[in-house]
VEXGUPA-345083 format. One line per field, with one value per atom (N, C-alpha, C, O): atom name; residue number from 0; residue in three letters; x, y, z. Coordinates in steps of 0.2 Angstrom, whole numbers, always signed. Each point is the difference from the previous one (the first is absolute). Last residue first. Layout:
# residues N
at = [CA, ...]
i = [NUM, ...]
aa = [ALA, ...]
east = [X, ...]
north = [Y, ...]
up = [Z, ...]
//
This chain:
# residues 187
at = [N, CA, C, O, N, CA, C, O, N, CA, C, O, N, CA, C, O, N, CA, C, O, N, CA, C, O, N, CA, C, O, N, CA, C, O, N, CA, C, O, N, CA, C, O, N, CA, C, O, N, CA, C, O, N, CA, C, O, N, CA, C, O, N, CA, C, O, N, CA, C, O, N, CA, C, O, N, CA, C, O, N, CA, C, O, N, CA, C, O, N, CA, C, O, N, CA, C, O, N, CA, C, O, N, CA, C, O, N, CA, C, O, N, CA, C, O, N, CA, C, O, N, CA, C, O, N, CA, C, O, N, CA, C, O, N, CA, C, O, N, CA, C, O, N, CA, C, O, N, CA, C, O, N, CA, C, O, N, CA, C, O, N, CA, C, O, N, CA, C, O, N, CA, C, O, N, CA, C, O, N, CA, C, O, N, CA, C, O, N, CA, C, O, N, CA, C, O, N, CA, C, O, N, CA, C, O, N, CA, C, O, N, CA, C, O, N, CA, C, O, N, CA, C, O, N, CA, C, O, N, CA, C, O, N, CA, C, O, N, CA, C, O, N, CA, C, O, N, CA, C, O, N, CA, C, O, N, CA, C, O, N, CA, C, O, N, CA, C, O, N, CA, C, O, N, CA, C, O, N, CA, C, O, N, CA, C, O, N, CA, C, O, N, CA, C, O, N, CA, C, O, N, CA, C, O, N, CA, C, O, N, CA, C, O, N, CA, C, O, N, CA, C, O, N, CA, C, O, N, CA, C, O, N, CA, C, O, N, CA, C, O, N, CA, C, O, N, CA, C, O, N, CA, C, O, N, CA, C, O, N, CA, C, O, N, CA, C, O, N, CA, C, O, N, CA, C, O, N, CA, C, O, N, CA, C, O, N, CA, C, O, N, CA, C, O, N, CA, C, O, N, CA, C, O, N, CA, C, O, N, CA, C, O, N, CA, C, O, N, CA, C, O, N, CA, C, O, N, CA, C, O, N, CA, C, O, N, CA, C, O, N, CA, C, O, N, CA, C, O, N, CA, C, O, N, CA, C, O, N, CA, C, O, N, CA, C, O, N, CA, C, O, N, CA, C, O, N, CA, C, O, N, CA, C, O, N, CA, C, O, N, CA, C, O, N, CA, C, O, N, CA, C, O, N, CA, C, O, N, CA, C, O, N, CA, C, O, N, CA, C, O, N, CA, C, O, N, CA, C, O, N, CA, C, O, N, CA, C, O, N, CA, C, O, N, CA, C, O, N, CA, C, O, N, CA, C, O, N, CA, C, O, N, CA, C, O, N, CA, C, O, N, CA, C, O, N, CA, C, O, N, CA, C, O, N, CA, C, O, N, CA, C, O, N, CA, C, O, N, CA, C, O, N, CA, C, O, N, CA, C, O, N, CA, C, O, N, CA, C, O, N, CA, C, O, N, CA, C, O, N, CA, C, O, N, CA, C, O, N, CA, C, O, N, CA, C, O, N, CA, C, O, N, CA, C, O, N, CA, C, O, N, CA, C, O, N, CA, C, O, N, CA, C, O, N, CA, C, O, N, CA, C, O, N, CA, C, O, N, CA, C, O, N, CA, C, O, N, CA, C, O, N, CA, C, O, N, CA, C, O, N, CA, C, O, N, CA, C, O, N, CA, C, O, N, CA, C, O, N, CA, C, O, N, CA, C, O, N, CA, C, O, N, CA, C, O, N, CA, C, O, N, CA, C, O, N, CA, C, O, N, CA, C, O, N, CA, C, O, N, CA, C, O, N, CA, C, O, N, CA, C, O, N, CA, C, O, N, CA, C, O, N, CA, C, O, N, CA, C, O, N, CA, C, O, N, CA, C, O, N, CA, C, O, N, CA, C, O, N, CA, C, O, N, CA, C, O, N, CA, C, O, N, CA, C, O, N, CA, C, O]
i = [186, 186, 186, 186, 185, 185, 185, 185, 184, 184, 184, 184, 183, 183, 183, 183, 182, 182, 182, 182, 181, 181, 181, 181, 180, 180, 180, 180, 179, 179, 179, 179, 178, 178, 178, 178, 177, 177, 177, 177, 176, 176, 176, 176, 175, 175, 175, 175, 174, 174, 174, 174, 173, 173, 173, 173, 172, 172, 172, 172, 171, 171, 171, 171, 170, 170, 170, 170, 169, 169, 169, 169, 168, 168, 168, 168, 167, 167, 167, 167, 166, 166, 166, 166, 165, 165, 165, 165, 164, 164, 164, 164, 163, 163, 163, 163, 162, 162, 162, 162, 161, 161, 161, 161, 160, 160, 160, 160, 159, 159, 159, 159, 158, 158, 158, 158, 157, 157, 157, 157, 156, 156, 156, 156, 155, 155, 155, 155, 154, 154, 154, 154, 153, 153, 153, 153, 152, 152, 152, 152, 151, 151, 151, 151, 150, 150, 150, 150, 149, 149, 149, 149, 148, 148, 148, 148, 147, 147, 147, 147, 146, 146, 146, 146, 145, 145, 145, 145, 144, 144, 144, 144, 143, 143, 143, 143, 142, 142, 142, 142, 141, 141, 141, 141, 140, 140, 140, 140, 139, 139, 139, 139, 138, 138, 138, 138, 137, 137, 137, 137, 136, 136, 136, 136, 135, 135, 135, 135, 134, 134, 134, 134, 133, 133, 133, 133, 132, 132, 132, 132, 131, 131, 131, 131, 130, 130, 130, 130, 129, 129, 129, 129, 128, 128, 128, 128, 127, 127, 127, 127, 126, 126, 126, 126, 125, 125, 125, 125, 124, 124, 124, 124, 123, 123, 123, 123, 122, 122, 122, 122, 121, 121, 121, 121, 120, 120, 120, 120, 119, 119, 119, 119, 118, 118, 118, 118, 117, 117, 117, 117, 116, 116, 116, 116, 115, 115, 115, 115, 114, 114, 114, 114, 113, 113, 113, 113, 112, 112, 112, 112, 111, 111, 111, 111, 110, 110, 110, 110, 109, 109, 109, 109, 108, 108, 108, 108, 107, 107, 107, 107, 106, 106, 106, 106, 105, 105, 105, 105, 104, 104, 104, 104, 103, 103, 103, 103, 102, 102, 102, 102, 101, 101, 101, 101, 100, 100, 100, 100, 99, 99, 99, 99, 98, 98, 98, 98, 97, 97, 97, 97, 96, 96, 96, 96, 95, 95, 95, 95, 94, 94, 94, 94, 93, 93, 93, 93, 92, 92, 92, 92, 91, 91, 91, 91, 90, 90, 90, 90, 89, 89, 89, 89, 88, 88, 88, 88, 87, 87, 87, 87, 86, 86, 86, 86, 85, 85, 85, 85, 84, 84, 84, 84, 83, 83, 83, 83, 82, 82, 82, 82, 81, 81, 81, 81, 80, 80, 80, 80, 79, 79, 79, 79, 78, 78, 78, 78, 77, 77, 77, 77, 76, 76, 76, 76, 75, 75, 75, 75, 74, 74, 74, 74, 73, 73, 73, 73, 72, 72, 72, 72, 71, 71, 71, 71, 70, 70, 70, 70, 69, 69, 69, 69, 68, 68, 68, 68, 67, 67, 67, 67, 66, 66, 66, 66, 65, 65, 65, 65, 64, 64, 64, 64, 63, 63, 63, 63, 62, 62, 62, 62, 61, 61, 61, 61, 60, 60, 60, 60, 59, 59, 59, 59, 58, 58, 58, 58, 57, 57, 57, 57, 56, 56, 56, 56, 55, 55, 55, 55, 54, 54, 54, 54, 53, 53, 53, 53, 52, 52, 52, 52, 51, 51, 51, 51, 50, 50, 50, 50, 49, 49, 49, 49, 48, 48, 48, 48, 47, 47, 47, 47, 46, 46, 46, 46, 45, 45, 45, 45, 44, 44, 44, 44, 43, 43, 43, 43, 42, 42, 42, 42, 41, 41, 41, 41, 40, 40, 40, 40, 39, 39, 39, 39, 38, 38, 38, 38, 37, 37, 37, 37, 36, 36, 36, 36, 35, 35, 35, 35, 34, 34, 34, 34, 33, 33, 33, 33, 32, 32, 32, 32, 31, 31, 31, 31, 30, 30, 30, 30, 29, 29, 29, 29, 28, 28, 28, 28, 27, 27, 27, 27, 26, 26, 26, 26, 25, 25, 25, 25, 24, 24, 24, 24, 23, 23, 23, 23, 22, 22, 22, 22, 21, 21, 21, 21, 20, 20, 20, 20, 19, 19, 19, 19, 18, 18, 18, 18, 17, 17, 17, 17, 16, 16, 16, 16, 15, 15, 15, 15, 14, 14, 14, 14, 13, 13, 13, 13, 12, 12, 12, 12, 11, 11, 11, 11, 10, 10, 10, 10, 9, 9, 9, 9, 8, 8, 8, 8, 7, 7, 7, 7, 6, 6, 6, 6, 5, 5, 5, 5, 4, 4, 4, 4, 3, 3, 3, 3, 2, 2, 2, 2, 1, 1, 1, 1, 0, 0, 0, 0]
aa = [VAL, VAL, VAL, VAL, SER, SER, SER, SER, ILE, ILE, ILE, ILE, TYR, TYR, TYR, TYR, ASP, ASP, ASP, ASP, LEU, LEU, LEU, LEU, GLY, GLY, GLY, GLY, MET, MET, MET, MET, ALA, ALA, ALA, ALA, HIS, HIS, HIS, HIS, PHE, PHE, PHE, PHE, TYR, TYR, TYR, TYR, THR, THR, THR, THR, ILE, ILE, ILE, ILE, LEU, LEU, LEU, LEU, ASP, ASP, ASP, ASP, GLN, GLN, GLN, GLN, ALA, ALA, ALA, ALA, ILE, ILE, ILE, ILE, TYR, TYR, TYR, TYR, ASP, ASP, ASP, ASP, THR, THR, THR, THR, LYS, LYS, LYS, LYS, ILE, ILE, ILE, ILE, LEU, LEU, LEU, LEU, GLY, GLY, GLY, GLY, THR, THR, THR, THR, CYS, CYS, CYS, CYS, GLU, GLU, GLU, GLU, ASP, ASP, ASP, ASP, LEU, LEU, LEU, LEU, VAL, VAL, VAL, VAL, LEU, LEU, LEU, LEU, PHE, PHE, PHE, PHE, ASP, ASP, ASP, ASP, THR, THR, THR, THR, GLY, GLY, GLY, GLY, ASN, ASN, ASN, ASN, TYR, TYR, TYR, TYR, THR, THR, THR, THR, VAL, VAL, VAL, VAL, ASN, ASN, ASN, ASN, SER, SER, SER, SER, GLY, GLY, GLY, GLY, ALA, ALA, ALA, ALA, SER, SER, SER, SER, LEU, LEU, LEU, LEU, PRO, PRO, PRO, PRO, THR, THR, THR, THR, GLU, GLU, GLU, GLU, PHE, PHE, PHE, PHE, LEU, LEU, LEU, LEU, THR, THR, THR, THR, PHE, PHE, PHE, PHE, ASN, ASN, ASN, ASN, SER, SER, SER, SER, GLY, GLY, GLY, GLY, LEU, LEU, LEU, LEU, VAL, VAL, VAL, VAL, GLY, GLY, GLY, GLY, GLU, GLU, GLU, GLU, MET, MET, MET, MET, LYS, LYS, LYS, LYS, TRP, TRP, TRP, TRP, ARG, ARG, ARG, ARG, VAL, VAL, VAL, VAL, VAL, VAL, VAL, VAL, VAL, VAL, VAL, VAL, SER, SER, SER, SER, HIS, HIS, HIS, HIS, GLY, GLY, GLY, GLY, GLY, GLY, GLY, GLY, GLY, GLY, GLY, GLY, VAL, VAL, VAL, VAL, TRP, TRP, TRP, TRP, THR, THR, THR, THR, ILE, ILE, ILE, ILE, PRO, PRO, PRO, PRO, ASN, ASN, ASN, ASN, PHE, PHE, PHE, PHE, THR, THR, THR, THR, TYR, TYR, TYR, TYR, SER, SER, SER, SER, ASP, ASP, ASP, ASP, TRP, TRP, TRP, TRP, GLY, GLY, GLY, GLY, ASN, ASN, ASN, ASN, ARG, ARG, ARG, ARG, ALA, ALA, ALA, ALA, ARG, ARG, ARG, ARG, GLU, GLU, GLU, GLU, VAL, VAL, VAL, VAL, PHE, PHE, PHE, PHE, ALA, ALA, ALA, ALA, ALA, ALA, ALA, ALA, PHE, PHE, PHE, PHE, GLU, GLU, GLU, GLU, GLU, GLU, GLU, GLU, ARG, ARG, ARG, ARG, ASN, ASN, ASN, ASN, THR, THR, THR, THR, ILE, ILE, ILE, ILE, VAL, VAL, VAL, VAL, THR, THR, THR, THR, ALA, ALA, ALA, ALA, ASP, ASP, ASP, ASP, SER, SER, SER, SER, GLY, GLY, GLY, GLY, ASN, ASN, ASN, ASN, GLY, GLY, GLY, GLY, THR, THR, THR, THR, SER, SER, SER, SER, SER, SER, SER, SER, PRO, PRO, PRO, PRO, PHE, PHE, PHE, PHE, ARG, ARG, ARG, ARG, ASP, ASP, ASP, ASP, SER, SER, SER, SER, TYR, TYR, TYR, TYR, LEU, LEU, LEU, LEU, VAL, VAL, VAL, VAL, VAL, VAL, VAL, VAL, ASP, ASP, ASP, ASP, PRO, PRO, PRO, PRO, HIS, HIS, HIS, HIS, PHE, PHE, PHE, PHE, THR, THR, THR, THR, SER, SER, SER, SER, LYS, LYS, LYS, LYS, LEU, LEU, LEU, LEU, LEU, LEU, LEU, LEU, SER, SER, SER, SER, LEU, LEU, LEU, LEU, ASP, ASP, ASP, ASP, GLY, GLY, GLY, GLY, ASP, ASP, ASP, ASP, TRP, TRP, TRP, TRP, VAL, VAL, VAL, VAL, ALA, ALA, ALA, ALA, LEU, LEU, LEU, LEU, TYR, TYR, TYR, TYR, ASN, ASN, ASN, ASN, ASN, ASN, ASN, ASN, LEU, LEU, LEU, LEU, ILE, ILE, ILE, ILE, HIS, HIS, HIS, HIS, GLN, GLN, GLN, GLN, HIS, HIS, HIS, HIS, TYR, TYR, TYR, TYR, SER, SER, SER, SER, ASN, ASN, ASN, ASN, THR, THR, THR, THR, THR, THR, THR, THR, VAL, VAL, VAL, VAL, ASP, ASP, ASP, ASP, HIS, HIS, HIS, HIS, ARG, ARG, ARG, ARG, CYS, CYS, CYS, CYS, SER, SER, SER, SER, SER, SER, SER, SER, CYS, CYS, CYS, CYS, ALA, ALA, ALA, ALA, ASP, ASP, ASP, ASP, GLU, GLU, GLU, GLU, THR, THR, THR, THR, ALA, ALA, ALA, ALA, THR, THR, THR, THR, ALA, ALA, ALA, ALA, SER, SER, SER, SER, SER, SER, SER, SER, GLY, GLY, GLY, GLY, LEU, LEU, LEU, LEU, LEU, LEU, LEU, LEU, ALA, ALA, ALA, ALA, LEU, LEU, LEU, LEU, LEU, LEU, LEU, LEU, GLY, GLY, GLY, GLY, ILE, ILE, ILE, ILE, SER, SER, SER, SER, LEU, LEU, LEU, LEU, PHE, PHE, PHE, PHE, SER, SER, SER, SER, PRO, PRO, PRO, PRO, THR, THR, THR, THR, PHE, PHE, PHE, PHE, LYS, LYS, LYS, LYS, MET, MET, MET, MET]
east = [-384, +4, -5, +2, +1, -4, +4, +5, -5, +5, -5, -4, +5, -4, +5, +4, +4, -5, -6, -4, +32, -6, -5, +3, +19, -6, -5, -5, +27, +0, -7, +0, +3, +6, +1, +2, -18, -2, +5, -2, +7, -5, -2, -1, +15, +3, -3, +1, -11, +5, +3, +2, -13, -5, +4, -1, +15, -4, -5, -1, +23, -7, -3, +0, +15, +0, -7, -5, +21, -7, +0, +3, +12, -1, -7, -5, +23, -7, -1, +2, +17, +0, -9, -3, +24, -7, -1, +5, +17, -3, -9, -3, +29, -7, -3, +0, +25, -4, -8, -3, +21, +0, -4, -2, +9, +4, -2, +4, -13, +8, +3, +5, -27, +4, +6, +4, -21, +2, +5, +4, -22, +6, +2, -2, -20, +3, +6, +1, -16, +5, +1, +2, -21, +3, +4, -3, -7, +1, +4, +4, -21, +5, +0, -4, -3, -1, +4, +4, -14, +3, +0, -6, +6, -4, +4, +6, -8, +4, -5, -6, +10, -4, +5, +5, -6, +4, -6, -5, +5, -2, +4, +4, +0, +3, -4, +3, -18, +8, +4, -1, -25, +3, +8, +2, -27, +6, +4, +0, -20, -1, +6, +0, +1, +0, -2, +2, -2, -1, -1, -4, +21, -7, -2, +5, +16, -2, -6, -3, +17, -6, -1, -3, +18, -2, -6, -6, +21, -1, -2, +1, +6, -4, -3, -5, +14, +3, -6, -6, +8, -3, +2, +1, +13, -4, -2, +4, +1, +1, -3, -3, +9, +0, +1, +6, -12, +2, -2, -6, +13, -4, +2, +6, -6, +3, -5, -5, +12, -4, +2, +4, +4, +1, -5, -4, +15, -5, +2, +4, +8, +0, -7, -2, +13, -5, +3, +3, +6, +1, -4, -2, +9, +1, +0, +4, -10, -1, +1, -4, +3, +1, +1, +1, -14, +3, +2, -4, -1, +0, +2, +3, -15, +4, +1, -4, +0, -1, +2, +3, +6, -3, -2, +4, -5, +4, -3, -6, +5, -2, +4, +6, -12, +5, -5, -5, +4, -5, +6, +5, -10, +3, -3, -6, -3, +7, +5, +6, -26, +3, +6, +5, -16, -4, +1, -4, +12, -3, -4, -5, +12, +4, -2, +0, -10, -1, +3, -4, +10, -7, -3, -3, +25, +0, -7, -1, +3, +3, +0, -3, -5, -5, +3, -3, +17, -5, -5, -2, +18, +3, -4, +0, -8, +2, +3, -2, +0, -7, +1, -3, +22, -1, -8, -2, +10, +3, -1, +0, -18, +6, +3, -3, -20, +2, +8, +2, -25, +7, +2, -1, -23, +2, +8, +2, -25, +8, +2, +0, -25, +4, +7, +2, -22, +3, +5, +3, -28, +7, +4, -3, -20, +2, +7, +3, -8, -7, +4, +5, +8, -5, -6, -5, +28, -7, -5, -4, +23, +1, -5, +0, -3, +1, +1, -4, +8, -5, +2, +6, +3, +1, -4, -2, +7, -3, +0, -2, +19, -6, -2, +4, +16, -2, -8, -3, +28, -7, -3, +1, +20, -1, -8, -4, +27, -6, -3, +3, +21, -3, -7, -1, +20, -7, -3, -6, +30, -3, -8, -4, +13, +1, -3, -5, +15, -6, +1, +4, +13, -5, -5, -2, +21, +4, -7, +1, -7, +4, +1, -2, -7, -4, +2, -3, +13, +1, -6, -1, +3, +7, +0, +4, -22, -1, +6, +0, -8, +7, -1, +0, -17, +0, +7, +1, -14, +2, +2, +0, -5, -5, +0, -5, +24, -3, -6, -1, +11, +4, -4, -2, -4, -2, +2, -2, +11, -8, -3, -5, +27, -1, -7, -2, +7, +3, -2, -3, -2, -5, +2, -4, +19, -5, -6, -3, +21, +2, -5, -1, -3, +0, +2, -3, +3, -7, +0, -3, +23, -2, -7, -1, +10, +4, -1, +1, -10, -3, +3, -4, +3, +3, -3, -4, +0, -4, +3, -1, +12, -7, -4, -4, +28, -2, -7, -2, +15, -1, -2, +0, -3, +3, -2, -5, +10, -6, +4, +5, +5, -1, -4, -2, +4, +6, +1, +4, -23, +1, +6, +1, -6, -4, +0, +0, +14, +2, -5, +2, -7, +6, +2, +2, -20, -2, +6, -1, +7, -4, -2, +2, +8, +4, -3, +3, -17, +3, +6, +1, -12, -6, +5, +0, +12, -1, -5, +1, +1, +6, +0, +1, -20, +0, +8, +0, -4, -5, +1, +1, +12, +2, -4, +2, -9, +7, +2, +0, -18, -1, +3, -1, +7, -3, -2, +0, +10, +5, -4, +3, -17, +5, +4, +0, -12, -4, +4, +0, +11, -1, -5, +1, +1, +7, -1, +3, -22, +2, +6, +0, -11, +2, +2, +1, -15, +2, +2, -4, +3, -3, +4, +6, -13, +5, -3, -4]
north = [-37, +6, +6, +6, -33, +6, +6, +1, -29, +7, +5, +1, -30, +5, +6, -1, -20, -1, +7, +1, -10, +4, -1, -2, -7, -5, +4, -2, +8, +1, -4, +0, +0, -2, -1, -4, +18, -9, -3, -4, +27, -2, -6, -3, +9, +0, -2, -3, +6, -7, +0, -5, +26, -6, -8, -4, +23, +0, -5, -4, +11, -5, -1, -6, +29, -8, -3, +3, +19, -2, -8, -4, +29, -7, -2, +3, +19, -3, -7, -4, +24, -7, -1, +3, +17, -1, -8, -3, +13, +6, -2, +1, -14, -2, +6, +2, +1, -3, +0, +5, +5, -7, -3, -6, +31, -5, -8, -4, +22, +2, -6, -2, +2, -1, +1, -1, -13, +7, +0, -5, -15, +2, +8, +3, -22, +7, +2, +1, -26, +5, +5, -1, -19, +5, +5, +4, -31, +8, +3, -3, -20, +3, +9, +4, -32, +7, +4, -4, -22, +4, +8, +3, -26, +3, +5, +1, -22, +3, +5, -2, -13, +4, +3, +3, -23, +2, +4, -3, -4, +0, +4, +5, -6, -4, -2, -4, +13, +2, -6, -6, +9, -1, +1, +0, +11, -5, +0, +4, +9, -6, -5, -6, +33, -5, -6, -1, +31, -7, -6, +1, +21, -1, -6, -4, +12, +4, +1, +6, -20, +5, +4, +5, -28, +3, +5, -2, -14, +6, +5, +6, -30, +1, +6, +1, -6, -1, +0, +2, -8, +3, +0, -6, +5, -6, +5, +4, +2, +1, -7, -5, +18, -7, +0, +1, +15, +0, -8, -2, +14, -6, +1, -1, +20, -5, -5, +0, +19, -5, -5, -4, +30, -6, -5, +1, +24, -3, -8, -3, +28, -6, -3, +1, +24, -5, -8, -2, +24, +1, -5, +2, -10, +8, +0, -3, -19, +3, +8, +3, -31, +6, +3, -2, -22, +4, +6, +3, -29, +6, +4, -3, -21, +3, +7, +3, -18, -4, +3, -4, +7, +3, -5, -5, +4, -3, +4, +0, +4, +1, -2, +1, -9, +3, +1, -3, -5, +6, +2, +4, -21, +1, +4, +0, -2, -3, +1, +1, +17, -6, -4, +3, +19, -7, -5, -5, +29, -2, -6, -1, +13, -6, -3, -6, +28, -7, -6, -5, +24, -1, -6, -4, +14, -5, -2, -5, +19, -7, -4, -5, +27, -4, -7, -5, +22, -2, -5, -5, +15, -5, -4, -6, +24, -6, -5, -6, +28, -4, -6, -5, +18, -4, -3, -5, +16, -5, -3, -7, +22, +0, -6, -5, +9, +6, +0, +6, -22, -1, +6, +0, -13, +7, +0, +0, -17, +0, +7, +2, -11, +3, +0, +0, -17, +6, +3, -5, -8, +0, +5, +5, -19, +5, +0, -6, -7, +5, +5, +4, -21, -4, +5, -3, +9, +0, -5, -3, +11, -7, -1, -5, +13, +3, -5, -5, +2, +0, +2, -2, +13, -6, -1, +5, +9, +0, -7, -5, +11, -1, +1, +1, +13, -6, -1, +5, +12, +0, -8, -3, +21, -7, -1, +2, +16, -1, -6, -3, +16, -6, +1, +2, +12, +2, -5, +1, -3, +2, +2, -1, -18, +7, +3, -2, -24, +4, +8, +2, -20, -2, +5, +1, +0, -2, -2, -1, +5, +6, +0, +4, -24, +5, +6, +3, -24, +2, +5, +1, -13, +4, +3, +5, -19, +6, +5, +6, -32, +4, +7, +3, -21, +1, +5, +3, -10, -7, +1, -4, +22, -2, -8, -3, +16, +5, -5, +0, -9, -1, +4, -3, +7, -7, -2, -5, +25, +1, -6, +0, -1, +4, +1, -1, -9, -5, +4, -2, +16, -5, -5, -1, +17, +3, -5, -1, -7, +2, +2, -2, -1, -7, +2, -3, +21, -2, -7, -1, +9, +4, -2, +0, -10, -3, +4, -2, +8, -6, -3, -2, +29, -5, -6, +1, +23, -3, -6, -2, +14, +0, -5, -4, +14, -7, -2, -6, +25, +0, -6, -1, +17, -5, -1, +2, +21, -5, -6, +1, +22, -5, -5, -2, +19, -5, -4, -5, +18, -8, -3, -6, +31, -4, -8, -4, +18, +0, -3, -4, +5, -4, +0, -6, +21, -7, -6, -4, +28, -1, -8, -4, +11, -1, +0, -3, +6, -6, -2, -6, +27, -5, -7, -5, +23, +1, -6, -3, +6, -2, -1, -5, +14, -7, -3, -5, +28, -3, -8, -3, +15, +2, -4, -4, +4, -4, +0, -5, +19, -6, -5, -5, +28, -2, -7, -2, +8, +1, -1, -4, +5, -6, +0, -5, +23, -4, -7, -3, +21, +1, -5, -2, +3, -3, +1, -4, +10, -7, -1, -6, +28, -2, -8, -2, +21, -7, -1, -1, +26, -4, -7, -1, +21, -4, -5, -4]
up = [+348, +0, +0, +0, +6, +1, -2, +4, -10, +2, +1, -4, +0, +0, +4, +4, -7, -6, +0, -4, +13, +1, -5, -6, +10, +3, +0, +3, -12, +7, +4, +6, -30, +2, +9, +3, -15, -1, +3, +5, -7, +6, +0, +5, -23, +8, +5, +4, -27, +2, +6, +2, -7, +1, +1, +4, -7, +6, +0, +5, -19, -3, +7, +2, -7, +4, -2, -1, -6, -2, +2, -3, +7, +2, -2, +1, -5, -2, +1, -5, +11, +1, -1, +4, -7, +0, +0, -2, +4, +3, +0, +5, -5, +0, +1, +6, -13, +5, -2, -4, -9, -1, +5, -1, -2, +6, -2, +3, -19, +1, +6, -2, -6, -6, +1, -4, +19, -1, -5, -2, +0, +4, -1, -5, +6, -4, +4, +6, -6, +3, -5, -6, +9, -5, +3, +4, +2, +2, -5, -4, +9, -5, +3, +1, +9, -2, -5, -2, +16, -4, -1, +2, +17, -5, -4, +1, +20, -5, -5, -2, +27, -3, -6, +1, +20, -5, -5, -1, +28, -6, -4, +2, +22, -4, -7, -4, +23, -1, -3, +2, -8, +7, -2, -6, -6, +0, +7, +4, -11, +4, +0, +3, -2, -3, +3, +6, -4, +3, -6, -4, +4, +0, +3, +1, +2, -7, +0, +0, +16, +3, -5, +2, +4, -5, +1, +2, +11, +3, -8, +0, +0, +5, +2, +4, -29, +6, +5, -2, -25, +6, +5, +2, -25, +5, +5, +3, -31, +8, +4, -2, -25, +5, +5, +2, -25, +7, +4, +0, -26, +4, +7, +1, -23, +5, +2, -2, -19, +1, +6, -1, -7, +3, +1, +5, -18, +2, +2, -4, +1, +0, +4, +6, -17, +2, +0, -4, -7, +8, +2, +6, -29, +2, +9, +3, -7, -7, +3, +4, +4, +1, -8, -5, +18, -6, +2, +4, +6, +1, -7, -5, +19, -7, +2, +4, +13, -5, -7, -5, +32, -7, -4, +1, +26, -6, -7, -1, +30, -6, -5, +1, +27, -6, -6, -2, +29, -4, -6, +1, +23, -6, -3, +0, +20, +1, -6, +1, +6, -4, +2, +3, +7, +1, -5, +0, -7, +7, +0, -4, -16, +1, +8, +1, -9, -7, +3, +0, +12, +2, -4, +2, -7, +6, +3, +3, -23, -1, +7, +1, +0, -3, -1, +1, +8, +5, -3, +3, -16, +3, +5, +2, -16, -3, +5, -1, +9, +0, -4, +3, -2, +6, +1, +3, -23, +1, +6, +1, -12, +2, +2, +1, -6, -4, +3, -1, +2, +1, -4, -6, +13, -1, +2, +6, -10, +0, -2, -5, +15, -6, +3, +6, +3, +2, -7, -4, +10, -2, +2, +3, +9, -5, -3, +0, +21, -2, -6, +1, +12, -2, -3, -3, +14, +4, -3, +4, -15, +4, +6, +3, -29, +6, +5, +0, -27, +5, +6, +2, -23, +3, +6, +3, -28, +6, +3, -4, -15, +1, +7, +4, -13, +1, +0, -1, -2, -1, -2, -5, +16, -2, -2, +4, -2, +0, -1, -5, +12, -4, +3, +6, +1, -2, -3, -3, +7, +7, -1, +5, -22, +0, +8, +1, -5, +0, +1, +5, -5, -6, -1, -6, +23, -7, -6, -6, +29, -1, -7, -4, +13, -1, -3, -4, +12, -6, -2, -6, +27, -1, -7, -1, +9, -1, +0, +0, -6, +1, -1, -5, +2, +7, +0, +6, -25, +3, +7, +4, -18, +1, +3, +2, -9, +6, +2, +6, -24, +6, +6, +6, -28, +2, +6, +3, -12, +2, +2, +4, -12, +7, +2, +6, -28, +5, +8, +5, -25, +2, +5, +4, -11, +5, +1, +5, -18, +6, +4, +5, -28, +4, +7, +5, -19, +0, +6, +5, -14, +6, +3, +5, -25, +6, +6, +6, -26, -1, +8, +5, -11, -3, +4, +4, +1, -6, -3, -5, +22, +3, -5, +3, -2, -2, +2, -1, +5, -6, -3, -6, +29, -2, -7, -2, +13, +0, -3, -3, +6, +6, +0, +5, -24, +2, +6, +1, -11, -1, +2, +1, +2, +4, -1, +5, -18, +7, +4, +4, -26, +0, +8, +2, -8, +0, +1, +4, -6, +7, -1, +5, -24, +5, +6, +5, -24, +0, +6, +1, -2, +2, -1, +5, -13, +7, +3, +5, -29, +3, +8, +3, -14, -2, +3, +4, -4, +4, +0, +6, -21, +7, +5, +4, -26, +1, +7, +3, -10, +1, +1, +4, -8, +6, +2, +5, -27, +6, +7, +4, -22, -1, +6, +5, -8, +2, +1, +5, -15, +7, +3, +6, -29, +3, +7, +4, -16, -1, +3, +3, +7, -7, +0, +6, +10, -1, -8, -5, +19, -6, +1, +2, +17, -3, -6, +1]
//
């Protein structure tokens, strides 16, 4: 069979037409506001509320297969450090619960944030009051001590659902450890 320009043109148009229809069908069930400022504000508010302890927002905030990338943290045994491995919403919930454990108060306030496309970046300030049952790592601080530190989280949204698909957490850990009364950390 000889390919003539007209045959090739008709074939390409048919291929492009079917591809566009398939893409339109796949996207018809997607959110269309994911890249808007109001949606970015909404997902950020949910994200911070989860960190503030409202785990009822997990399903409306995080993709089922959310992945978290974070700094290593001192081991609760005092020897070395632990890697944070989060690859789904349930593991993320457990991570939040573990981080919140032992605090009488544990809140995150945005210092500034920006959203663009399918990403939201927030610079935050954690303000906490240490409880009597803090066990994440050893600290010389007593219950009732105020602790404050900052961090920056880079959130990547799923293009269709708008749920957080990837979370890159960059905490100011040296500031945090100083605030926790530590002057030496074994890694």
